[in-house]
N, C-alpha and C positions, 0 to 999 in steps of 0.2 A: 504495498498499499504506499501510495505517495502523499505528500503534504497536502495536496490539494484536494484528494480525495477525503483526505482527516478533515481537513476544513471544512468540505460539504458534510461530511458525519456530524460535526459540532454544529454547525449552521442549522442543519435539520432537528439536531436534539434541542436546541434554545426556542427554535420555531415551534417544535411539538410543545414542549414544557409551555411557552405562552400562550398558545392556541385553546391547550387544555385548560388552562387557569382563566382566560377569557370567557370559555365555552361556559364555564360553571357559573362564572358571574354571572354573565347573561341569561344563561337558559336549565341552569342548575345540571344536577348531575344525571345524565341520559345517555343513552347508547352510544351517543357520537363521542361524549366526554369519554366514557370509558375505552373506547377506539384509540382516541389521541394517547390516553394516558399507556396504552398498551404500547402505539409506535414511539414514544417517548422512551420507553422503558426499552424497547428492541436496539435504539438507536442508541441508547447509553453502553448496551452492551457491545456495540460496535465500535463503539469510542475505547472502553475499558481491553475490549480483545485486541485493537492498534496498538495500545500504548504497552501491553503486555508483551507483545508481539516484535516492536521495534522500538529498541530503546532509543536510536536516534530520532524518531518522533515524540518524544518524551518532552516536554517542558513544564516550568512552572505553572504556567496561564493553564494548559489543558489537563494538568493534574488537579488545579485548582475546579476547574470547569467540571471535570469529574464528580467531584466528591460535592459540589455545589448543585449540580443535576441530581447527585443521587439520593440528596436530601429534599429537592423538591418533588422529585419523582415517587418518593416514601409518603410526603405527605397526599400529592393526587392519588397515589392509592389508596389511601386512608380516607377519601373523599369519595373515591369511585365503590367502595364498599360500602357507601351509606345507600339506602332506598332511594329510589328518584325523588325528585325534589328540588328546591331552590337553597341555595347556602345564604 
């Protein structure tokens, strides 16, 4: 994997978290929100795998992004486990 692909993964991860957060605020916890959370989780897994497999791609920024994203995803997953409704 090259740095451009890693950048696309990071951007997709950030976008998925932001979109899920906005969706929850506007529409509540629904199936589309849950799908966005699943997508964010998958993107985070890709980021972590890339960082583990290639030491040359690791940076303080990407390592920090991974931790921050993991915390955000855990929060979103907790919301996703709630029944449908608004938050």
